[in-house]
Residue, then its C-alpha position, 0 to 999 in steps of 0.5 A: m883251678d882257673r883254666m887258661d886260654k889258648n894264647e897264655f898256655r902257648e906263652l907259658c909252654i915257650r917259656k918252660l920249654p928249656r927248664f925241662l929239655g935236657d932231662i928228656k935225654e934219650r927217653n920217649i916223650y909222652i904227652y899227658g893230655a890229648g886236648v887243646g893243651g896237648s896240642i900246643v905242646r906237640e906243635l912246639l916240640e915238633e918245631r924243635n924237631l923232637r919226636i913225640a912217641g904218643f899221648i897219655d889219656r886215662k880215657a885211651g882205648e878202643k874208642f879213643p886209640s889215636y890223636l893228631g896222628y899219634k897213638v894214646v896209651t893210658p898211664d899204665n903203659v909208661c915207666p920212668d926209665k924210657d918214657y918222659i912225661i910232659i903234663s899238658l893240662m891247662s889247669f892244675q891237677i894234683e891227681i895227675i902228679r900224684l899218680c906219676m910219682e906213684k908209678g916211680y916218676k921223680q923230678r927230672d922224669f916229667f914236667c907239669l907245665y901249669e905248676n904253680e900258675y894258679y897262685d898269684k906269687e905276689d900281693h896284688i889289687y883285684k877289685g880294689c882289694l889288696v889281695g896277699k900272694y898265695t891266696y886262692g878262691y879270692e875271685g868267688l868271695l868277692a864276685e858279688f859285693p867286692i867291699a873287702e879291704s884287704i885279704g892276707r897272704f896264704c889264705s885258703i878260700n872255697p870259690t862258693a864262699r861269698i861276701v854279701a851286702n846289706h839292704p837298708k833298713s832305714f828306707v821306705m823299701t828295702s829293695n835295691f830298685l831305689y839305689g841300684l838304678g837297674g829298675i829305672d828307665w833310661f831316660r830318667l838316669d840323669e835325675t834319678e842318679k842325682i837323687v840317689s848320689q845325694y842320699l847315698k853321700r848322706e848315708n856314707a855309702h861306698g858307691i852307687l852300685y853297692t847298697p847303703a850305709g851299713n856296708r862297711t868294709v870286710i878285712i880278712g887276715n893271713d893263713v885264713w881257711i874259709g870253707e864251702n858256701v860261707i857267707v861273711m857279712p859287711g864289716i867283719h874282721i877275720g883274724d890271722g890263722a882263723i878257720i870258718g867252717a863250711g856253711a857258716v854265717v859270719t856276722h861277728d869278728v873272728e879272732d886270731y886263729e879262732i875256728v867258727g861255724g854255724v849260723p850265726a857262726r859261734h866260736i868252736s875253739y882255737r888252733f893252738p893255745r893262747e901263748d903258742i897264738e901270740l908267738f905265731k903272731e910275732i913270727k909272722w911267717w907269712d911275711w917270709d919269702v918263699e925260700k925261707i919258707l922251703e928252708n924250714l918246710k919240715l918245721f911247718f909240719e911240726p908246729k911245737t918244734f917250729l915254735e921252739k926254734y923260734r921262741v929262742t929267736h924271739e927271747 
């Protein structure tokens, strides 16, 4: 997950400190993470006259006995009865949370300052593309050719996946030397751009920085999982609930809840029976607010029970 810069993390800490200070009570305070984030948390706690017992780091030992004048211990040296943990890492690492929970730590025994910060909690625009809430990995997908029109909600996109663009087939050369302007001498820029713009307009291009005709926009539905090193070609429509297997090259549209893979990507199966897929499309749970999802959380692990409940609602 993306890492925050120091100023962003400091503002985050100031905003979230009041949420857990009351849970510490008489316990020792340990800061998980002997690094930049830990130094920021230490400073803010000291400003509030809160005594810190030390830092936690899996690298603690003879070569790393102290940090900022405080002792550094391993996770094995703390317990929830007497030690409160503040996770100060400037990126989300679920294995740290699981490690604490395995040691018996409950919700009010520790706090992760970065919790949920790696999710966009509202729909937003990124590089001209409408991206749905709780979708991640889209930055990599749109890094080189942001010709997507929309990406739905709750999508899981591996950061190595990419949308790529086609080069022209109808010109004398396929190189982007003709339209990318990168190889043009600066003093020829104005006259060259005039010619290029004229032909790109004729070819219905999306812009001078992208390749010409044939690069229609990509549309990705909700709850789509795109695996590692997937390549999505221009003009593709990926339906709701679809899964694109690692390494696939998607050259044709993908249906709702279809699983595809290979080069080029081919149909493997559907996630659910057809009648269930139609009901999921009617329910559109991705349009629910988060509170409703959490109220029905158990049902999300049991698709049959989920559909039985909402089938009655829709009849």
